[in-house]
N, C-alpha and C positions, 0 to 999 in steps of 0.2 A: 350470217354473224357467226365469229369463231366460239366453236364449240368450247366445251369444258372438258373434254377428252383429247381437244389437242392441246389446253395450255397444260392439263396435268403431265401430256408426252414432253413437251418444252420444259418443264420443271424439273422432270424427270434427269431429262437431260443436262439440265444446269445442276442441278446436286451429281451428276455424274462427274462433270466438265470442276466440279468446285473440288469434290474428293480426289479426282487425280491432280490437281493442281499442289493438294496438301500433300507432308511428309507420309515415304510409305509406310509405316507402319504409325494405325492411330487407332486409339483403344475405341471401341465402337459406341461405349456409355460418352462418349464427347459428341457425338453428333447427335446432333434432334431428333432425328428423323427415328433414329434407331431406338429409341429407349421407349420402356414400356409406357405404355397410355399414352403417347406422344397424342394422336387425334382425339380424343376425349379430354384428355386435359385442355388442349388448346382452343377447343371448343368452349369450353369452363372459363376462356380467359389467361390462361396463363399463357406469358412470355418465354420463349426460349432463349438460351443466349451462350452462343461458344467464339471457341478463337481458337481456329486448327493452324499448326505452325506448316509454312509454305517453304518447299524445298531453300536452301541459299538466301532465304530474305532476312533480316534481321527481324523485324515483325510477325504480327499475326494477322492472323485474316478473320474478324470478325463477322460472326451471322447473330442475327434476328429474325424471330418469326411470332408474330402474333396475331390474332382474328380481331379485325375492328365491325363496330357495328354500323355499316354502312355499304351500300351498293357498289360494284368496284366500278363504275363509271364517275362514280363522286368520287372516292376513293382517289383515282385516277388526278380527278381537276385540281386535287388539293396538292398532289404529289409535285406535279409540271407546273405549280404556281410557285415559280423560283425565289422572286419579288419578297413571297411572304415568310421564305425561313429563317428570318432574323428575326421574326416573330413568334415561332415553335419551337426550331431546330436547336437542340443541344447545341451549344458552345456559338453559335453564329450568332454575331452580333450588328453584323452589314451582308444584304444578299442584293445583287444587282445581275440583269441579265448583257451582258458586253454585247454581244453579236446573237444573232440566229438564221439558219440557211434548210430550207429542205427541211429534213426532219432532226435537224441537231439546233440547239443553245449552249454558247459558253457563258458559263454563268461567275460570278468573279464574288467568292467569299470570303467574310473577314471573320476568325475566331480570336477572339480571349479563354484560356483556362486558368476560370479563377477558382481555387482564391491568389492563384500565382502570378506575378505580374509578366504572364505570357501572352504575346497577340503574334499572326502570322494571318497570311493571305494565301488561296489559292485561286486562281484560272481553270474551270473545269468545263471537259467538253461532254456536254448529256446527250446522248444517243437514243432517240426513242422507234421503240416498233409497237406502235398505240395495238395493233390488232393480237398480240402476245401481251396487252398491259408490263410490259418489261423496258428498263432503262437501265443504261449501264455508261459510265464514265469512267475519263481517264485525264492524266490533269497535263496541261497545258503549261501554263507558267506558275512562278507559287516560291516564296522561301520555305514549301514544304520540300523533302525531299522526294518520296513519291507516294503518292494517293489513289486509288482507283474502290471502284463497287461496284453496285448495282440494287435497283428495285426491281420486285416480280409481285404482281397482286393477280391475285383469283378466286373468283367467286367462291366460297365457301361455302360447300352440302349445308341444306338448310328452308324452312319456308322464307317460300317469297322472292330466297337471291339478295336475300337484302347483309349480305355479312363476305367480308372481303379477309382471306388469308392476306397477311402482309409479308416479305423476306426482304429485310435488306441487310448488305452486305457490304464491309469496309474491310479496306486495306490503307493504314494511317503511318506511314513514318516519317520522322518530324527531321532526323538527322541530327538529332541531340541526342549523347549515348543517355544522357541524365533523367532528359524527359522520357525518352522511350522506352524506358525500363517502365516506365509509367502503362504500359498494353494492359496489365491489367484491369486498373482501375479504367481504364475507358470502356474493356469490354464489359467491367461487372457494374458501371454504374450509368456511363452513356448511354452507351447499345440500349439496353433496357427502355431509358425513356424514348427514345424514338418511336417508339408504338405507344406509349402512354402519351405524348406530345401529336401524336398522330390525331388519336383517338379526342384527348379533347379539343381540338382545331376542328373537326369537322361537327364536334357538338354546337361549336362558340361562332361555329360559320356555316350559313348553307352552302352547299358547294353548288344549287341549281343554279344560284346564283354567282356563279364564277364564270368567266370566258373562257374557252378551252385554246389554247393558242394554235397558231398554225402549225408547228415544229413539234407538236403533239398528238394529233390527227391524221387520221387517215385519208393519205394521197395520195396523187403520182409524185414521185425524185423528179428531178432533175435527169438521171440518165435511168431512163423506163424499161432499158435491157436488162439493166441489173438490179432494178430496184423488181421489177418480173422474178426473174431467175430468184432473188434470197426468200417471193413470197409463192412461191411457186405451190400448188398444191394446198395454201392455207385459204380456207372463204370467209368470203366477205363479212364484216359485223353491219 
């Protein structure tokens, strides 16, 4: 099994990459992990949200962190069930898998920004690392100027290992000067609801009944040499 220590190291490295991608001068109070009482409040159910500027970018990189009362493998099953995003993810009103191969899935999402008469679509390539419960995505096509992001899941310390720390990051630039000024609204309203809706989804639907798609399973990829090099030193679970 992949160890909790390995996941913690991976999460720490991700945080460093996140910080290095942001503007050089950042108030530490804007970074959730550096706020006083972060771990304690996280365990009590608080959802942390931040939006940090990216050097040379129009929009900001949004980040939300929260704890879900379910084992990490159950949360993983829900997060990779992309056709169901339309049922609970904020703003999404259509979601389909266009194609999948190896550890990648291309998904088409259609969004509706209510109450504004705004609709847009994007095709995202989701790349999965099941050993570390990590997903990152980039846009292949769509009428959104640019979007990318990631999911990171990790067992949250506690009795029975039945809780999961969820980190969701999103960069979203529509390409419309007026709409892009609504970045604060996206951060303050939409991002926190990702955690809330994920919690509700897990309560409403038994993850044990969900099949795990091939793209989200641990498997030997089509290029064994590249795959083995990337996974060198990672213990199988």
